[in-house]
C-alpha positions in Angstrom: 0.1 0.0 -0.1 1.2 3.4 -0.8 0.4 6.9 0.0 1.8 9.6 -2.1 1.6 13.0 -0.8 3.5 16.2 -1.9 4.2 19.4 -0.1 0.5 20.5 -0.3 -0.7 17.4 1.0 -2.3 16.3 -2.4 -2.7 12.4 -1.7 -3.3 9.6 -4.3 -4.1 6.2 -2.9 -2.2 3.2 -4.3 -4.1 0.2 -2.8 -2.7 -3.0 -4.4 -5.5 -5.4 -4.9 -6.7 -7.9 -7.5 -10.2 -8.7 -8.6 -12.1 -11.9 -10.1 -15.6 -12.9 -10.7 -17.4 -16.3 -10.2 -19.5 -17.9 -12.8 -22.6 -17.1 -11.0 -21.5 -13.2 -10.9 -20.1 -13.0 -7.7 -17.5 -10.0 -7.8 -14.4 -10.6 -5.4 -12.0 -7.9 -4.3 -8.5 -9.0 -2.6 -6.1 -6.9 -0.9 -3.5 -8.6 0.3 -1.2 -7.5 3.9 0.2 -9.9 5.7 1.4 -7.7 8.7 -1.2 -8.7 11.1 -2.6 -12.4 11.0 -5.9 -11.1 10.6 -8.3 -10.7 7.4 -11.5 -8.2 7.0 -14.0 -10.2 5.5 -16.9 -7.8 3.8 -20.5 -8.5 1.9 -21.7 -5.5 0.2 -25.2 -6.4 -1.3 -26.4 -3.8 -3.9 -29.9 -3.3 -2.2 -31.2 -0.7 0.3 -34.0 1.3 1.4 -34.4 3.1 -1.9 -35.4 -0.5 -3.6 -38.3 -0.9 -1.1 -41.9 -0.7 -2.9 -44.7 1.3 -1.3 -46.0 -0.2 1.8 -42.7 -2.1 2.9 -40.6 0.8 4.0 -37.9 -0.8 6.7 -38.0 -3.8 5.0 -34.1 -4.1 3.7 -33.0 -3.3 7.4 -35.4 -5.9 9.1 -33.9 -8.3 6.4 -30.8 -7.5 7.5 -31.3 -8.5 11.2 -32.9 -11.9 9.6 -29.6 -12.7 8.2 -28.1 -12.9 11.5 -30.2 -15.7 12.5 -30.2 -19.6 11.7 -30.1 -21.4 8.6 -31.1 -24.7 6.8 -27.7 -26.1 8.3 -27.0 -24.2 11.2 -29.2 -23.2 14.7 -28.4 -20.3 16.9 -27.4 -16.6 17.0 -25.1 -15.7 13.9 -22.3 -14.1 16.1 -21.6 -17.3 18.1 -18.8 -18.8 15.7 -17.3 -15.5 15.4 -17.1 -14.7 19.1 -15.5 -18.2 19.6 -13.2 -17.5 16.9 -12.0 -14.1 18.4 -13.7 -11.9 15.6 -13.6 -8.2 16.0 -15.9 -5.4 14.4 -18.7 -7.6 13.6 -21.9 -5.7 12.2 -24.3 -5.4 9.7 -25.6 -2.1 8.3 -28.4 -0.7 5.9 -28.3 2.5 3.9 -30.5 3.7 1.2 -28.1 2.1 -1.5 -26.5 -0.8 -0.1 -26.6 -3.5 2.7 -23.5 -4.6 4.2 -22.4 -7.4 6.8 -18.7 -7.6 7.7 -16.0 -8.7 10.4 -12.6 -8.8 10.8 -11.6 -12.6 11.6 -8.3 -14.3 12.5 -6.5 -15.6 9.7 -7.2 -19.2 11.0 -10.8 -18.2 10.9 -11.4 -17.3 7.4 -12.8 -20.7 6.2 -15.2 -20.2 9.2 -16.1 -16.8 8.0 -16.7 -17.8 4.3 -18.7 -21.0 5.2 -20.9 -18.6 7.4 -21.4 -16.0 4.7 -22.1 -18.2 1.9 -24.2 -20.6 4.1 -26.7 -17.6 4.8 -26.5 -16.4 0.9 -27.5 -19.6 -0.1 -29.6 -21.5 2.9 -31.5 -19.0 4.7 -35.1 -19.3 3.6 -35.6 -22.6 5.2 -35.1 -21.7 8.6 -36.7 -18.4 8.7 -40.0 -19.3 10.6 -42.9 -16.8 11.8 -41.6 -16.6 15.0 -38.1 -15.8 13.8 -39.5 -12.7 11.9 -41.7 -11.8 14.7 -38.6 -11.5 17.1 -36.6 -9.5 14.6 -39.7 -7.4 14.0 -39.8 -6.6 17.7 -36.0 -5.7 17.8 -36.2 -3.4 15.0 -39.3 -1.6 16.2 -37.3 -1.2 19.8 -34.8 0.2 17.8 -37.1 2.6 15.9 -38.1 3.8 19.5 -34.9 4.1 21.0 -33.8 6.4 17.9 -37.1 8.3 18.4 -36.4 9.1 22.0 -33.5 11.0 21.0 -34.0 14.9 20.9 -34.7 16.5 17.8 -35.4 12.7 16.2 -38.7 13.5 14.9 -37.3 16.0 12.3 -35.7 13.9 9.9 -38.7 12.1 8.5 -40.3 15.6 8.0 -37.2 16.7 6.2 -37.5 13.8 3.9 -40.9 14.3 3.2 -40.2 18.0 2.6 -37.4 17.7 0.1 -38.5 14.5 -1.9 -41.5 14.1 -4.0 -44.0 11.1 -3.3 -42.4 8.6 -5.1 -39.0 9.1 -4.8 -36.9 6.1 -3.1 -35.2 8.2 -0.5 -38.5 9.9 0.5 -39.0 7.3 3.5 -36.2 6.6 6.4 -34.5 3.5 6.3 -35.6 2.1 9.3 -39.2 2.6 7.9 -42.7 3.0 9.5 -44.1 0.8 12.3 -47.2 0.2 10.2 -45.0 -1.3 7.2 -42.9 -3.3 9.9 -46.1 -4.6 11.1 -47.3 -5.8 7.9 -44.0 -7.6 6.7 -45.0 -11.3 5.9 -43.0 -14.4 5.0 -44.0 -14.3 1.5 -42.3 -10.4 1.5 -39.0 -12.6 3.1 -38.8 -15.1 0.2 -39.5 -12.5 -2.4 -36.8 -10.1 -0.9 -34.1 -12.7 -0.9 -35.0 -14.3 -4.3 -34.8 -10.5 -5.9 -31.8 -9.0 -4.2 -29.7 -11.7 -2.5 -28.4 -13.4 -5.6 -24.5 -13.7 -6.2 -24.4 -11.2 -9.2 -25.8 -8.5 -6.6 -23.0 -8.8 -4.2 -19.1 -7.6 -4.1 -17.1 -9.5 -1.5 -14.0 -8.1 -0.2 -11.2 -9.5 1.4 -8.2 -7.5 3.0 -5.4 -8.7 5.1 -3.7 -11.9 5.6 -4.8 -13.8 2.3 -3.3 -14.4 -1.0 -5.2 -14.1 -4.5 -4.5 -18.1 -4.7 -6.0 -18.6 -1.5 -8.6 -16.4 -2.0 -9.6 -17.9 -5.4 -9.7 -21.3 -4.2 -11.7 -20.7 -1.0 -14.3 -18.3 -2.4 -14.7 -20.9 -5.4 -15.1 -23.7 -2.9 -17.7 -21.9 -0.5 -19.7 -19.5 -3.0 -19.3 -21.4 -6.5 -22.7 -23.1 -5.9 -24.7 -19.8 -4.6 -27.9 -18.8 -6.7 -26.5 -16.2 -9.4 -29.8 -14.2 -8.9 -31.4 -12.4 -11.7 -30.2 -9.0 -13.6 -31.6 -6.0 -11.6 -32.5 -2.8 -12.9 -32.0 0.5 -10.7 -32.4 4.2 -11.3 -29.2 6.3 -12.1 -30.0 9.8 -11.1 -33.2 11.6 -9.5 -32.3 15.1 -8.0 -35.5 16.7 -6.4 -36.3 20.1 -8.0 -37.9 22.6 -5.5 -38.8 25.1 -7.7 -39.5 27.6 -4.7 -38.4 27.2 -1.1 -40.5 25.1 1.1 -40.8 26.1 5.0 -42.2 24.1 8.0 -42.4 24.3 11.5 -42.9 21.6 14.4 -42.9 21.0 18.1 -40.5 18.7 20.2 -39.5 18.0 23.6 -36.0 19.9 23.2 -34.4 22.8 25.0 -33.6 24.9 22.0 -35.2 25.9 18.8 -33.3 24.4 15.7 -33.4 25.4 12.3 -32.4 23.0 9.5 -32.2 24.2 5.8 -31.6 21.2 3.3 -30.9 21.6 -0.7 -30.9 18.5 -3.1 -27.4 18.2 -5.0 -26.1 15.6 -7.4 -25.2 12.0 -6.3 -21.7 10.8 -5.3 -20.4 10.1 -8.8 -20.9 13.7 -9.7 -18.0 16.2 -9.3 -20.2 18.7 -7.8 -21.0 16.4 -5.0 -17.5 16.1 -4.0 -16.8 19.8 -4.2 -19.7 20.7 -2.1 -17.6 19.1 0.7 -15.4 22.1 0.4 -18.4 24.2 0.1 -19.9 23.1 3.9 -16.2 23.5 5.1 -15.4 27.0 3.8 -19.3 28.2 4.2 -20.5 26.6 7.7 -18.3 23.9 9.5 -15.0 25.4 10.0 -14.7 27.8 13.4 -13.8 30.6 11.0 -16.3 29.9 8.2 -18.4 33.0 7.6 -21.6 31.3 8.8 -20.4 29.7 11.7 -18.3 33.1 13.0 -21.1 35.4 12.3 -24.1 33.3 14.2 -22.1 32.2 16.9 -19.1 34.3 17.8 -19.8 37.6 16.3 -23.7 38.4 16.7 -23.7 35.6 19.3 -27.4 34.4 17.9 -26.7 30.8 17.9 -24.9 28.5 20.2 -23.8 26.0 17.2 -23.8 25.9 13.6 -23.0 22.7 11.5 -23.4 21.5 8.0 -23.1 18.2 6.0 -22.5 17.6 2.4 -23.8 13.9 1.9 -23.8 12.1 -1.6 -25.5 8.9 -2.3 -26.5 6.9 -5.6 -29.3 9.0 -6.8 -28.6 12.6 -5.3 -27.3 14.0 -2.3 -28.2 16.7 0.2 -26.4 19.7 1.6 -27.9 20.4 5.1 -27.4 23.5 7.3 -28.2 23.3 11.2 -28.3 26.0 13.7 -29.2 25.9 17.1 -30.5 29.1 18.4 -29.6 30.6 21.8 -32.1 30.9 24.4 -34.4 33.9 23.9 -33.4 34.4 20.1 -36.1 33.8 17.4 -35.7 32.4 14.1 -36.8 35.7 12.6 -33.6 37.2 14.1 -31.5 34.6 12.3 -33.1 33.8 8.9 -32.0 37.0 7.4 -28.6 36.7 8.7 -28.3 33.4 7.3 -29.7 34.6 3.9 -27.4 37.6 3.9 -24.2 35.3 5.1 -25.1 32.9 2.2 -25.4 35.8 -0.4 -22.0 37.2 0.3 -20.5 33.9 0.1 -22.1 33.3 -3.5 -20.8 36.6 -4.4 -17.1 36.4 -3.3 -16.7 32.9 -2.9 -14.7 30.8 0.0 -11.7 32.1 1.7 -8.5 31.0 0.2 -7.0 29.8 3.4 -9.9 28.0 4.6 -10.3 26.2 1.5 -6.7 24.9 1.6 -7.1 24.1 5.1 -10.2 21.9 4.2 -8.1 20.0 1.6 -5.2 19.4 4.0 -7.9 17.7 6.4 -9.6 15.3 4.0 -6.0 14.4 2.4 -5.0 13.6 6.1 -8.1 11.8 7.1 -7.4 9.5 3.9 -3.6 8.7 5.1 -5.2 7.8 8.6 -8.2 5.5 7.0 -5.4 3.4 5.2 -4.1 2.2 8.6 -6.7 -0.4 9.0 -7.7 -3.2 6.4 -11.2 -2.7 7.6 -11.1 0.8 6.0 -9.3 -0.4 2.9 -12.0 -3.1 2.3 -14.7 -0.4 2.7 -13.2 2.0 0.0 -12.3 -1.0 -2.1 -15.9 -2.4 -1.9 -17.8 0.9 -2.3 -15.8 2.5 -5.0 -16.7 -0.9 -7.0 -20.1 -1.0 -5.8 -21.1 2.5 -6.5 -18.7 3.8 -9.2 -17.4 0.6 -10.8 -13.7 1.4 -9.7 -12.6 0.2 -6.5 -10.0 3.1 -6.3 -12.8 5.9 -7.0 -11.3 7.7 -4.0 -8.8 8.6 -6.1 -11.0 10.7 -8.3 -12.4 12.2 -5.9 -9.2 13.5 -4.1 -8.0 14.9 -7.6 -11.2 16.9 -7.8 -10.7 18.0 -4.3 -7.0 19.0 -4.4 -7.5 20.4 -7.8 -10.5 22.7 -6.9 -9.8 26.3 -6.8 -12.0 29.0 -5.2 -13.4 29.7 -8.6 -14.3 26.1 -8.9 -16.0 26.1 -5.3 -17.9 29.1 -5.9 -19.4 27.9 -9.3 -20.4 24.8 -7.6 -22.0 26.5 -4.7 -24.0 28.8 -7.2 -25.2 25.7 -9.0 -26.9 24.3 -6.0 -27.5 26.8 -3.4 -29.4 29.2 -5.7 -32.0 26.3 -6.3 -35.0 25.9 -4.0 -34.4 24.5 -0.4 -36.6 22.8 2.4 -36.4 24.4 6.1 -37.8 23.2 9.2 -37.8 24.8 12.3 -37.9 22.9 15.9 -39.6 24.7 18.7 -39.5 23.6 22.4 -42.9 22.3 23.7 -44.4 25.3 25.4 -44.8 24.9 29.1 -48.6 24.8 29.4 -50.3 23.8 32.4 -54.0 22.5 32.9 -56.2 24.4 35.6 -58.1 22.4 38.4 -61.6 21.5 36.9 -64.6 23.5 38.3 -67.0 22.5 35.7 -69.9 20.8 36.4 -70.2 17.7 34.3 -73.6 16.4 35.3 -75.5 18.7 33.0 -75.2 20.4 29.8 -75.1 24.1 30.2 -78.2 26.1 29.2 -77.8 27.8 25.9 -78.0 31.4 26.4 -77.2 34.3 24.0 -73.6 34.8 25.4 -70.1 31.6 25.0 -1.9 -10.9 17.6 -0.3 -9.0 19.8 3.3 -7.6 20.4 3.6 -4.0 22.1 6.1 -1.6 20.2 9.3 -0.7 22.3 7.9 1.9 24.9 10.5 4.5 26.4 10.1 7.2 28.9 11.8 10.1 30.1 10.9 13.3 32.5 11.8 16.7 31.6 13.6 19.0 33.5 10.4 20.7 34.5 8.6 17.6 35.7 6.6 16.9 32.5 6.6 13.2 31.8 6.9 11.8 28.2 6.2 8.0 27.1 6.9 7.2 23.5 6.2 4.2 21.6 7.6 3.9 17.8 5.4 2.0 15.5 5.9 3.2 12.1 4.0 2.4 8.6 2.3 5.7 8.0 3.7 9.3 8.5 1.4 10.2 11.5 2.1 10.6 15.0 -0.9 10.1 17.6 -0.3 12.6 20.6 -2.3 12.4 24.0 -1.7 14.6 26.9 -3.0 13.7 30.2 -3.3 16.2 33.0 -3.7 14.6 36.5 -6.9 16.7 37.4 -10.5 16.7 36.6 -14.2 16.8 37.8 -13.0 15.5 41.3 -10.7 18.8 41.7 -13.6 20.9 41.1 -15.2 23.0 44.3 -18.6 22.4 45.7 -20.1 25.6 44.4 -18.7 25.0 40.5 -19.1 21.3 40.0 -18.2 21.4 36.3 -15.7 24.0 36.8 -12.9 21.7 35.2 -15.2 21.3 32.1 -15.3 24.9 31.7 -11.4 25.4 32.2 -10.4 22.6 29.7 -13.3 23.7 27.4 -12.1 27.2 26.9 -8.2 26.4 26.7 -8.6 26.4 23.0 -10.8 29.6 22.8 -8.0 32.5 23.3 -4.5 32.6 24.7 -2.2 35.4 25.0 -0.8 35.2 21.5 -4.1 34.0 19.5 -7.8 34.8 19.9 -10.2 31.8 19.2 -10.3 32.3 15.4 -6.7 32.8 15.2 -6.1 29.9 17.2 -8.3 27.6 15.2 -6.6 28.8 12.1 -3.1 27.9 13.2 -4.4 24.6 14.1 -6.2 24.1 10.6 -3.0 24.8 8.9 -1.3 21.5 10.2 -4.9 19.7 10.3 -4.6 19.6 13.9 -7.9 18.1 15.4 -8.9 17.1 18.9 -10.3 19.0 21.7 -9.4 19.2 25.5 -11.7 17.0 27.7 -12.1 16.9 31.4 -12.8 13.5 33.0 -13.6 12.4 36.2 -10.0 12.3 37.4 -8.0 12.9 34.7 -8.4 15.5 31.6 -6.9 15.0 28.1 -6.2 16.2 24.8 -6.0 13.8 21.9 -4.8 14.5 18.4 -2.9 13.2 15.3 -0.7 15.0 13.1 1.7 14.3 10.0 5.0 13.7 11.5 6.5 16.9 9.7 3.9 19.4 11.8 4.7 17.6 15.4 7.1 20.7 16.5 4.2 23.2 15.6 1.6 21.2 17.2 3.3 21.0 20.4 4.2 24.8 20.3 0.1 25.3 19.9 -0.5 22.8 22.7 2.1 24.7 25.3 0.3 28.0 24.5 -3.0 26.8 25.2 -2.0 25.2 28.4 0.3 27.9 29.7 -1.5 31.0 28.5 -5.2 30.8 28.2 -7.0 34.1 28.7 -10.7 32.8 29.1 -12.2 35.5 27.0 -15.5 36.6 28.7 -17.4 36.2 25.2 -16.3 32.9 24.9 -17.4 32.1 28.6 -20.5 33.6 28.0 -21.0 31.4 24.9 -20.2 28.4 26.8 -22.5 29.1 29.5 -25.3 29.3 26.9 -24.4 25.9 25.7 -24.6 24.5 29.0 -27.9 26.2 29.8 -29.0 24.9 26.6 -28.2 21.3 27.8 -29.9 21.8 31.2 -33.0 23.1 29.5 -33.1 20.2 27.1 -32.3 17.8 30.3 -35.6 19.2 31.7 -37.5 18.1 28.6 -35.4 14.8 28.0 -34.2 13.7 31.6 -32.9 10.3 30.0 -30.1 12.0 28.9 -28.7 12.5 32.5 -29.4 8.9 33.4 -25.6 8.2 34.0 -25.0 11.0 36.1 -28.0 10.7 38.3 -27.0 7.1 38.6 -23.6 7.9 40.1 -25.4 10.7 42.5 -27.6 7.9 44.1 -24.4 5.5 44.1 -22.0 7.7 45.8 -24.2 10.1 47.6 -25.4 13.5 47.0 -22.9 15.1 49.1 -20.0 13.3 47.4 -17.8 14.6 44.8 -19.2 12.3 42.3 -23.0 13.5 43.5 -22.4 17.1 42.2 -25.1 18.3 39.8 -25.2 21.6 37.6 -27.9 24.2 38.1 -28.6 27.1 36.2 -28.0 29.2 39.6 -24.3 27.5 40.1 -23.9 28.0 36.4 -24.1 31.8 36.7 -21.6 31.7 39.5 -18.8 30.9 37.2 -16.4 33.7 36.3 -13.0 34.4 34.8 -11.5 34.5 38.3 -12.5 31.1 39.2 -11.4 29.7 35.9 -7.9 31.2 36.4 -7.8 29.9 40.1 -8.5 26.6 38.8 -6.0 26.8 35.8 -3.1 28.1 38.0 -3.8 25.3 41.0 -4.3 22.4 38.4 -2.4 22.6 35.4 1.4 22.7 35.5 4.2 20.5 33.8 4.7 18.3 36.6 1.1 17.5 36.5 1.1 16.4 33.0 2.2 13.2 30.7 2.8 13.3 27.1 2.2 10.2 25.2 3.2 9.9 21.7 3.0 6.7 19.1 3.7 6.4 15.5 6.6 7.1 13.5 8.8 8.8 16.2 11.7 7.7 18.5 12.6 9.2 22.1 15.1 11.4 21.3 13.5 13.2 18.4 10.4 13.5 21.0 12.3 14.8 23.7 13.8 17.6 21.8 10.4 18.4 20.4 8.9 18.5 23.7 11.7 20.5 25.2 11.5 22.9 22.4 7.8 23.3 23.2 7.7 22.9 26.9 11.2 23.3 28.4 10.8 27.0 29.6 7.5 26.4 31.3 8.5 26.0 35.0 6.0 25.8 37.9 4.5 23.0 40.3 0.6 22.0 40.6 -1.0 22.4 43.9 -4.0 20.1 42.9 -7.0 19.7 45.0 -8.1 16.7 43.4 -10.1 14.2 45.6 -10.4 10.8 45.6 -13.7 8.9 44.1 -13.9 7.4 47.5 -16.4 4.8 49.1 -20.0 4.4 47.7 -23.0 5.1 50.0 -24.4 2.6 51.8 -26.0 -0.1 50.0 -29.7 -0.4 50.3 -32.5 -1.5 47.5 -34.1 1.7 45.8 -36.2 2.4 42.7 -36.0 5.7 41.6 -38.3 7.1 38.7 -38.0 10.2 36.7 -40.9 11.2 34.5 -40.3 11.9 30.7 -43.7 12.6 29.2 -44.1 11.2 25.9 -41.0 9.0 25.5 -41.3 6.3 23.2 -39.2 4.0 25.3 -37.8 3.9 29.0 -33.9 4.0 29.9 -33.4 1.6 32.9 -30.1 2.1 34.7 -29.5 -0.4 37.5 -26.4 -1.7 39.3 -24.5 -1.5 42.7 -21.0 -0.8 43.9 -18.0 -3.3 44.0 -14.8 -3.1 45.5 -11.9 -0.7 43.9 -9.9 -1.6 41.1 -7.6 -4.6 41.6 -5.3 -5.9 38.9 -5.2 -9.4 40.4 -8.9 -9.6 39.8 -9.9 -7.5 36.9 -9.7 -9.9 34.4 -12.1 -12.5 36.2 -14.5 -9.3 36.6 -14.3 -8.5 33.1 -15.1 -12.1 31.9 -17.8 -12.5 34.7 -19.2 -9.1 33.2 -19.3 -10.2 29.6 -21.2 -13.6 30.5 -23.8 -11.5 32.6 -24.4 -8.4 30.3 -21.3 -7.2 28.7 -21.8 -9.0 25.2 -24.3 -9.4 22.7 -25.0 -13.2 23.9 -24.9 -12.1 27.4 -27.6 -13.5 29.8 -29.1 -9.9 30.2 -29.2 -9.2 26.1 -30.4 -12.2 25.1 -33.4 -12.3 27.6 -34.5 -8.8 26.9 -33.7 -8.2 23.2 -33.9 -11.8 21.7 -36.1 -13.8 23.9 -38.6 -11.0 25.1 -38.2 -8.5 22.2 -38.5 -5.6 24.7 -35.3 -3.9 23.6 -33.0 -2.9 21.2 -30.0 -3.8 23.6 -29.4 -4.2 27.1 -25.6 -4.4 28.6 -23.7 -4.1 31.7 -20.1 -2.7 32.3 -18.1 -2.3 35.2 -17.3 1.6 35.6 -13.8 1.7 36.9 -11.5 4.5 38.6 -8.3 4.6 40.1 -9.2 6.1 43.7 -12.7 4.6 45.0 -15.4 2.1 44.5 -16.4 0.5 41.1 -19.7 0.3 39.7 -21.4 -2.5 38.2 -23.8 -0.7 35.7 -26.7 -2.1 33.8 -28.1 0.0 31.2 -30.4 0.2 28.0 -33.8 1.0 26.8 -36.9 -0.8 26.7 -40.4 -0.3 25.1 -42.5 1.9 27.5 -45.1 -0.4 28.2 -42.7 -3.2 29.3 -40.8 -1.1 31.9 -41.9 -2.8 35.0 -41.7 -6.2 33.5 -38.3 -5.5 32.4 -37.1 -4.1 35.5 -38.6 -7.4 37.4 -36.3 -9.6 34.8 -33.2 -7.6 35.3 -33.3 -8.0 39.0 -34.2 -11.8 38.4 -31.1 -12.2 36.2 -29.1 -10.4 38.7 -30.1 -12.5 42.0 -29.8 -15.6 39.9 -26.2 -14.8 38.7 -25.0 -14.2 42.4 -26.9 -16.8 43.9 -28.4 -19.8 42.1 -27.1 -19.6 38.6 -23.8 -18.5 38.5 -21.6 -18.4 35.4 -21.2 -22.0 33.9 -17.7 -23.4 32.6 -18.9 -23.1 29.3 -19.9 -19.7 29.4 -16.6 -18.5 31.0 -14.5 -20.6 28.8 -16.1 -18.8 25.6 -15.7 -15.6 26.9 -11.8 -16.5 27.7 -11.4 -17.8 24.4 -13.2 -14.8 22.7 -11.0 -12.5 24.8 -8.0 -14.1 23.8 -8.6 -14.5 19.8 -10.1 -10.9 19.7 -6.7 -9.3 21.1 -4.9 -8.7 17.7 -8.0 -6.9 16.3 -8.1 -4.7 19.3 -4.3 -3.5 18.5 -4.5 -2.9 14.7 -4.0 0.6 15.1 -1.8 2.8 16.9 -4.6 4.4 18.9 -5.7 0.9 20.1 -2.0 0.4 21.4 -1.9 4.1 22.8 -5.3 3.7 24.6 -3.9 0.6 26.4 -0.6 2.2 27.3 -2.5 5.1 28.9 -5.1 2.9 30.7 -2.1 0.7 32.4 -0.5 3.7 33.2 -3.5 5.2 34.9 -3.9 2.4 37.0 0.2 2.0 37.9 0.5 -0.9 35.7 3.2 -1.8 33.2 2.8 0.0 29.8 2.5 -3.3 28.1 0.3 -5.1 30.8 -2.2 -6.0 27.9 0.4 -8.0 26.0 0.3 -10.7 28.9 -3.6 -10.5 29.1 -4.0 -13.8 27.1 -2.2 -15.8 29.9 
């Protein structure tokens, strides 16, 4: 695999691959990479929700679920052999244009994976019973309910209905309507399978530790007898044409007014579709783009502005989303939006923003080539959608060659057409008065009314900053992660989220740069990432080309050492938090985790603090500066690096950036501490109109202990931490009450841990589901503990899946940081199999 990048970061992707086709029409793409003993196996079927006839919406996605059931030759869940083999990244997804199924398996499991894929391609129908159809229909409907519980979820169907004509294939959602799902029959299953699941309608991609000769032999062996299917006819292009703007409004249980404006644009194989990505970046998405800067920073009419340019086969969509500040009306915002867009269509994009956008997409492409799963997706989708596995190069050529004139011309062609605009308002706070009406009589009428860690080296700089470096080359990118030993547990009682404020505002203005200048400097080197305040530790994670490491560390030093916490940025952030609090009042399930922590550790503990609008207003710049001086100093920071770099190079770069920063921290970070006394409790939080109920349950367990952590992990996977765990199989597969219900161990380094069970269930099964969760817990701890078979399966799965978990630099880096945070050797995970 080669990546050619010149000084302007103009990238060309050279992925070696070979292709062949079986006599039954199955197309196979093979990319050989023997660096890791794993193979990505992907099946891309050329069928999606656009192919559903009237009255059958959601069927492509429902059928995807049925593909994970038994076949005529095999009973049980499809995932079982893959879990036993140690596969990673297993899933299936459905879009408007395709359905795909994929997994990364150890090399020795390739025959198993091909057998399983070919078996369900050829031998599914005989095993699809009415019970199986009903079960998966319940699962999909619970998935739909879960999605509809999220804030603003109702707007997406309205947008599709407003943008597309009645008979357009993209008018309905992928998940479909409840009524159409209820109407799905076994006859529909057979017709769908016979029509779309023939071998000639599929692209199979193998990327990883496999040769072309082995691929040809194995694929022919397993898939040669698969039915070919019939030739299919597809629409090629259908761009909705709104002759005039359409505007609608609706109400939802949300905290802020949101405006969404959507234009139709060409499909993914049209050059304009690719260039609209640059329009999006230079008009709306970048912090320095005119629409975002004007609405969020200059006029402060909105808390957030975002955009997207999304191409599909028939057509694409360009969308703007604007969240209004509290007290601001659409009538104040829309004229400004129109004015900024008109100015953009007059003068075109800023040249530097355009170059930054190009660099970012080239950087993204280089990073995407790190895994065989990403390579497999590129090849499969390029062939399926564009008849060219390396179609990405055509798009990159268009992007990198685009001038400001090209981008302006593209924007004019599509943004001067009609659009659909939807405004979502929060539900008004209506109340009903106590009835005083006499209902006993009608009133009289009157006239009134494989795992091997890289070498890891460390050094402590003269100022106390710790540097941890792991050299692992392959691509010219370095992943950098800073850990600051402070977080929410260092916040004072009268400002429980102060750490979040400080960390979030570090990149919003320094002594040298204002927020826009700083964003522009970071864009020049494609330096992403943002500061994040955790419970005990805070972080900044980013990746840069190795040629930009020095500049990235200089900017990081400036943000860490010299923030000025501008008043206008503080005010804007307060508005964001206030909007979030307002949304929580309407949709409290979003705060389920923090409410659970408050109950488990106690309202007076460091884990029990919660924001209120009153506490929010008390936060000022003095508090921010005080926290910053006390908590952030070089001797409280560890810098981790992994990639194409050695310790000496990293040390010199770190010394150049941080060497003259002296000082000692005086952190007031507190331990998480002991959980509150155990006692059974049921706490109900009302969310009127919720399509499903969020249930969080659990209890405290002793602090982290490395000698028992592996056993605890395995037990959790048996109980609820796995698709085939007891909790998930009960509530999702057996009962059909939930899209998924899992458990997890919530760890920390300074106090009791929590065993937490969490998921959503359909509203009318809330009480019954709570009873089932309690029953499973009691039985697991008393009368029906984990069996030897269950434990052995999870042990085997964890051992075999280790190589797939460490396929990227970020996988290694995350493990190194986690081990270090608990005082364990950096390569602790290397011995996990034993």
